[in-house]
C-alpha positions as CSV (number, residue, x, y, z in Angstrom):
1,M,-8.7,-74.1,-9.1
2,S,-9.7,-71.1,-7.3
3,T,-11.2,-71.2,-3.9
4,L,-13.1,-68.5,-2.1
5,R,-11.6,-67.6,1.2
6,S,-13.0,-65.4,3.7
7,R,-11.7,-64.0,6.9
8,S,-12.5,-65.9,10.0
9,T,-14.6,-64.1,12.5
10,V,-13.2,-63.8,16.0
11,N,-15.7,-64.7,18.6
12,K,-15.2,-62.3,21.4
13,P,-16.9,-63.1,24.6
14,T,-19.5,-60.4,25.2
15,A,-20.9,-59.4,28.5
16,P,-24.6,-59.6,28.8
17,R,-26.2,-56.2,28.4
18,T,-28.1,-55.0,31.3
19,P,-30.5,-52.2,30.8
20,S,-29.6,-49.1,32.7
21,P,-32.2,-47.7,35.0
22,P,-34.0,-44.6,33.7
23,P,-32.8,-41.4,35.4
24,S,-34.9,-40.2,38.2
25,S,-36.2,-36.7,38.3
26,T,-34.3,-36.0,41.5
27,Q,-30.9,-37.0,40.0
28,Q,-28.8,-34.1,38.8
29,Y,-26.1,-34.3,36.2
30,D,-22.8,-32.6,36.6
31,L,-22.2,-30.7,33.3
32,S,-19.2,-28.7,34.6
33,L,-15.7,-29.6,33.5
34,S,-14.1,-32.4,35.6
35,S,-10.8,-30.6,36.1
36,S,-8.9,-27.4,35.1
37,S,-6.7,-29.4,32.8
38,D,-9.6,-30.1,30.5
39,Q,-10.3,-26.4,30.3
40,V,-6.7,-25.6,29.3
41,S,-6.7,-28.3,26.6
42,R,-9.8,-26.7,25.0
43,L,-8.1,-23.3,24.4
44,P,-6.1,-22.8,21.2
45,S,-2.4,-23.0,21.7
46,L,0.1,-20.5,20.5
47,L,1.1,-22.9,17.8
48,D,-2.5,-23.2,16.5
49,I,-2.7,-19.4,16.3
50,L,0.6,-19.2,14.5
51,R,-0.6,-21.9,12.0
52,I,-3.7,-19.9,11.3
53,L,-1.8,-16.7,10.7
54,V,0.7,-18.3,8.4
55,G,-2.1,-20.0,6.5
56,L,-3.9,-16.7,6.0
57,L,-0.7,-15.0,4.9
58,L,0.0,-17.8,2.4
59,L,-3.6,-17.6,1.1
60,S,-3.4,-13.9,0.7
61,T,-0.1,-13.9,-1.2
62,T,-1.3,-16.7,-3.4
63,L,-4.5,-14.9,-4.3
64,S,-2.6,-11.7,-4.8
65,Y,-0.2,-13.4,-7.3
66,F,-3.0,-15.0,-9.3
67,I,-5.2,-11.9,-9.3
68,T,-2.5,-9.2,-10.0
69,S,-0.3,-11.7,-11.9
70,N,2.9,-10.0,-10.8
71,S,2.8,-9.0,-7.1
72,L,2.6,-10.9,-3.8
73,T,1.5,-7.9,-1.9
74,W,-1.5,-6.7,-3.9
75,G,0.6,-4.1,-5.7
76,Y,1.8,-2.4,-2.6
77,R,5.5,-1.5,-2.6
78,P,6.7,-0.7,0.9
79,P,9.4,2.0,1.2
80,W,12.2,-0.5,2.1
81,T,11.8,-2.0,-1.4
82,R,12.7,1.3,-3.1
83,P,16.3,2.0,-2.0
84,A,16.7,5.2,-4.1
85,R,13.6,6.8,-2.4
86,L,14.8,5.7,1.0
87,R,18.3,7.2,0.4
88,A,16.7,10.5,-0.7
89,W,14.5,10.5,2.5
90,L,17.5,9.8,4.7
91,R,19.6,12.5,2.9
92,G,17.0,15.2,3.6
93,P,15.9,18.1,1.5
94,I,18.1,19.5,-1.3
95,T,19.3,23.1,-1.0
96,L,20.7,24.7,-4.1
97,T,21.1,28.3,-5.3
98,P,19.4,29.2,-8.7
99,A,22.9,29.0,-10.4
100,E,23.6,25.6,-9.0
101,L,20.0,24.4,-9.9
102,S,20.5,25.4,-13.5
103,L,23.2,22.7,-13.8
104,Y,20.7,20.0,-13.1
105,N,18.5,20.5,-16.3
106,G,19.2,17.1,-17.9
107,T,21.8,18.2,-20.5
108,D,24.5,16.3,-18.6
109,P,23.5,12.6,-18.4
110,S,25.7,12.0,-15.3
111,L,23.8,14.5,-13.2
112,P,20.2,14.1,-11.9
113,I,17.3,16.2,-13.2
114,Y,15.9,18.6,-10.6
115,L,12.8,20.7,-10.8
116,A,11.8,23.4,-8.2
117,L,8.3,24.5,-7.4
118,N,7.7,27.1,-4.7
119,S,11.4,26.7,-3.5
120,S,11.0,23.0,-3.0
121,I,13.4,20.9,-5.1
122,Y,12.2,17.6,-6.6
123,D,14.3,14.9,-8.3
124,V,12.6,14.0,-11.6
125,T,15.4,11.9,-13.0
126,A,13.1,8.9,-13.2
127,S,11.3,10.5,-16.1
128,P,13.9,11.9,-18.5
129,H,11.6,11.6,-21.5
130,M,9.3,14.2,-19.8
131,Y,11.7,16.5,-18.0
132,G,14.9,16.0,-20.0
133,P,16.0,17.8,-23.1
134,G,13.3,17.5,-25.8
135,G,10.6,16.5,-23.2
136,M,7.3,18.3,-23.0
137,Y,8.2,19.7,-19.5
138,A,11.8,20.4,-20.1
139,I,11.3,24.1,-19.5
140,F,10.6,23.3,-15.8
141,S,13.8,21.4,-15.2
142,G,16.8,23.2,-13.7
143,R,14.9,26.2,-12.5
144,D,12.2,27.3,-10.1
145,A,9.3,27.9,-12.5
146,T,6.5,28.1,-10.0
147,R,4.6,30.9,-11.8
148,A,4.6,29.0,-15.1
149,F,3.4,25.9,-13.4
150,V,0.5,27.6,-11.6
151,T,-0.6,29.8,-14.4
152,G,0.0,27.4,-17.3
153,C,1.7,30.2,-19.2
154,F,5.1,28.9,-20.5
155,T,6.4,32.1,-22.0
156,P,10.0,33.1,-20.9
157,E,8.9,36.0,-18.6
158,H,6.7,33.6,-16.6
159,L,9.5,31.0,-16.0
160,N,10.3,32.3,-12.5
161,H,9.4,31.8,-8.9
162,D,7.5,35.1,-8.4
163,L,3.8,34.5,-7.6
164,R,2.9,38.2,-7.1
165,G,-0.2,39.2,-9.0
166,V,-1.2,35.6,-9.8
167,E,-4.1,35.6,-7.3
168,E,-5.6,38.5,-9.2
169,M,-5.7,36.4,-12.4
170,F,-8.0,33.9,-10.7
171,I,-10.3,36.3,-8.8
172,P,-13.5,36.6,-10.6
173,V,-14.2,40.2,-11.6
174,D,-17.8,41.4,-11.7
175,D,-18.8,43.5,-14.7
176,P,-20.0,46.9,-13.4
177,D,-22.8,47.0,-16.0
178,E,-24.1,43.6,-14.9
179,V,-24.1,44.7,-11.2
180,V,-26.2,47.8,-12.0
181,A,-28.6,45.8,-14.2
182,T,-29.3,43.2,-11.5
183,K,-30.2,45.9,-8.8
C-alpha cells in the first residue's frame, strides 16, 4: 500500500517583529561607500577585461567562419601568412639588364616569369596562364614593354620602354575649322 509522505516542517523560533520607527525629516542617510575596499571590488578586474576580449575575438572568428565559410579573419590575409611575398619584400627590388630579363619570359619552367613596366620588375609567376607562353599577355613577359602597356598597341615596334611621344597621342587636338567657327 502506498502512503503519502510529506516533509516535516521545522518550527524555527521567530523573534517578534517590532515595527521600525519612521525616519524623521532631520535624519540623513549616508549613501557614500563604507570603505575604499568596496570601491575597488566594484571595478572590473584585469581578468574580467581579458575574458571580454577573448569572448569578442571568439565571437568574431565564429561569425567570420559561418559568413565567409572559409576564413576566420573575414577574408583578410596578413603578410606573415604569405611567405613568398614576405621573402620577396625582404629580398628587395630586382635589378636586371634587358638581356638578363629576356631569360625570364616563361619558356623555362624552372625560372620565374618577370614583367617590367617603367623599369620596375614584377614577378608574375603566380599567373603562368596569363603571362607564360600562349597566354594573352605573354608579349609583356621577359621585357620592359611600358609603351605597349600604356598605349594598348601590341605591335613589335611598340614593345619597348620608350615613352617619348606618347603624351602627344592623348592630348586632345582642336580642329582649326571648329575654333574659327565658334568665334
